[in-house]
C-alpha angles and dihedrals in degrees: 000000000000117000094198098093087058093050091048092054097044102041124049117191116222123199131184116214141185116163094336099151092129090056115023099082092057091046095050093041090069093049101063088114091068119092088214135014115195112210116187111198128195098208106298117194101181104079098276092129094049091051097043097045090056085076108085094214097055120113103200117206132171129212128164109247120248103152139341091247095055092040091055093044087058093045094048094049091049095049091041089063088068102044142002093249131053126199105211111208139168117230090251093058125101124197113217122214090247089062092052091048090051090047090055099039103040115008103047092045091064136066094252125156092198149349132229122209136184125225138240103218117212133185114206090340094310113121115229119217090242144331143204089248102121127222113260144184107277105157118055141168103248091221096052104042129111126194128209137163112210093161139356097328143028126277123206124209133178135190112237143038117339126215122212115215119220089199117079132221117231121242114199117153113186101173119131127280091245092056090048091052093052091047093052092049091055092043091053092051091054092044090054090055089053092050090052091051096042122113121213104003125245116226090257091053092048090055091046092051088053090054092239104110097095089065093053098036097058095050094046093047093049094050095043094049092055103273112214090359089071098036117192092005092063091045091052092049093049092049091050093053091045091051094057092047093046089053091049092046091052090052092048094047093046091045087236097174121185097253089064099034095084129252120320120260115268089217129072113254101219 
């Protein structure tokens, strides 16, 4: 007897979008098991809505973007109206069948408040051997979740036992280089604000404050992703990680604090 109907009734995926036409069909294509998928859009103008609403289980909502934390608070409340659990996804994520089976067989049978999953990072569809993309809380009880934004993106926390998934979610962002550059510029501005607010520095933050992280980040990303065994995909991944760290280092070295960096973007940088 299939367990998928139970999963679809108990878990509602939630996705934030803004001009995600290159990614959204792949994300939603892996969520046909869900009775409802809540998509919260920030005003896309690239065909994202037309693509997303072709999927019959999509609940399309629009909310002007102010911050990742508040956007996710809205999305989690909306999805939590349909089921006790919410699966929080980015538009460049894909949920494999193995993850859904583990969700049904192991997660839903326990008294868990949330579940943490790792990610299989892909560049243009090609899987890397590894990445610096950390595991994160992706499944949460809607009535126990808290959202914060200490840096450039949101963090979810729950009160109660946490399950660790063996199956991984796929990360495969295929938006344009120009979009990527704009996103990293905004991310680095927000991350600088976090560095300035931070208390006792972690070792990574100490290296960032010294302006040395780009040198380390590129090498680590290249080696973790497979280096010469993944060819151009590993090089691209290393350059992407270096670009963010270079932008952040420039802001740190120029003392480009958020009050003088200009107003924040009114669009999400995803």
